[in-house]
N, C-alpha and C positions, 0 to 999 in steps of 0.2 A: 516106536518114534524118533523125532530126529529134533535136536536141538543144535540150534545154529545162532548163534552170537551176530549181532547186528555191526559190532564195531568192526569198521576198514569196507564192508560190501558196497557202502554207496556210491562211493566214486570208482571203482572196478568194475572193467569190460565186462567181464564174466556176469555181476549184476546187473548191466545192461539189458543183456542179450537176456535174462531171465523173465521168465511170462512174470508180469503184473502180482503182487502181494495184495490177497484181501482178507480181511479177519472175519471171524464169525462167531458170532453170538452164538453161547449154551443153547438157547431156545430154537435154534435152527436141527442144530447137533438132535435134541430131545424130541424135537421132529420125525427127526430121521430114525430113532431107535421107536420109538412108539407113538409116533402120531396117533391120533383119532381123526383128523381132518386130510382125507385122501390128497386136497388139491396146494394144502400147505407141505403134506410131507413130503410129493413130487418137485417140487419149486426147491423145498430142501436139498434132495436127495440131487437135483439136476447141480446147480451149488457145486458141490462136495465132487461131482463127476466132474467137472472143469479142472480140480486138480493137477497140476503135472503137466499138461500140456494148454490149456489156457490161460489160468491161473497159481499162483501159487497159495494155499489154504493156511493162514496164522492164526492158530487157536493159543489164547495165554493160558498159562499155567492154570488161573484160576478158572476158565470152562473147565477143566476137567475135574476140578472138584464140584461145580456147580453140575454135571451131568448127573455125576454120579450121589449127588444129595440132593436129586430136585425131588420134589412130593411128587411127582408122575413116577419119577424111576420107582422111589422107595416108598410110595405110599401103599394102604389096604386094598386099592383095587383088585378085583378079583380074586380072592383070598390069599393065602401067603403060599400055595405055590408060583401063583402068578406075579408073586412080589419079587420072590427067589429069579424067576427066567428074564423079569426087566433089571436085575440089579447085577447076574451074571451076564447080560447081554450088554451091558455099558461099560463092566469090567473088563470085558473080551472087546469091546469094542475103541474103549484107551488103551489098552495092550497093542493091538493091532495095526493101528493109524497109522500112517506114515506124512501127519503133516506137519510144517515146523508148531513147536511151540516154542511161546515165546516168555520167558520166566517173566518176574514181575521182580524187577533190581528196586534200590532205592531212589534211582531217577524216574523210574516209570512210576512208581508208587509216589514221589514228590508230582509229578507230572497229575495226574491223575486226580490227588489233592486237591489241584490248580484247578482241574478241568468239573470235578465234580462243585466246589463251589461257584465258579463262575458258572456255571450252564444248571446248575440244581438237581446232579444224577445223584443217583444210590452208588457207592464204595464202589460195585461189581460192574454198573455201567462204565464207568469212570475208567477203571482202569483198562475196560477192554478199547476205550477211546482212548487211551496213553497208548496202547502197546498200538494200536492203527498208526497215531505219530508218527511213534518210535520207530517202526519199521517200515516205515512209508508206504504203506499201505493204500491203495485206492481206492476200497471200497470196503464198507462194513454190512456186512450183510444179518439185520435182523428183523423178528417178528413183531420188536415193540415199535410202538405205533410213535410214541412220544419222540425217539429218538433222530428221525429226519432232518428235523428242523434244528438240532443240533449240529449235524453233517453242514448245513450250509455255512454255517460260521467258523469251519476247521477249511482251511485252506489245501486245496489238491484230494481230500476226502469227501465221498460221496457213503451217503447212509442210509441205506434201500432194503427191502425187502426183496429175497430170492424171487427173481424173473421166471415166468413160466417157460415150457420148451419154448424154444427155439426165439424168445425174446431176447435182447440185449446180444454185444458181441462176443461175452465172457461165456457163454452158454457151446455146447454141441454135444452130440451122442455118444456117449462113453459104454462102456458095461459092466464095471465097477464103481462103488463109491469109496 
């Protein structure tokens, strides 16, 4: 995993030449790992496949804990062996991913607190939104149907579901997630 601090990147020529940053919610990652709905899984995979070429995926550090702690990952569905496999898969994915990991700093936490009360958000949703704002992300991908209305109120940020293959300019065909 790569940890990049934002300070000073916003005005540099190197930052301007990079693909746009996008933030991804834990529900998108969980659908990639163990999604039961094939269409949602495919669309989630497509979003992550664009990393590096079409956009830079930013994962708030909180998302890593949410993925591993998700009831879908650590639940009893399928018995103890299936549970063990899902947990190992989640930890392997977290360990091996090369997405940008954004820490929840005091500044981000304070912004999240304001966003939570202004937009009636849960704390985790507000943290992901605050990271998107702090890291100048153009898009927040989520399956949470209540969040797109919030994106309309944040200048420069689009909140949307992952796109189907071939839809939207952020997506293309790649071989790995």
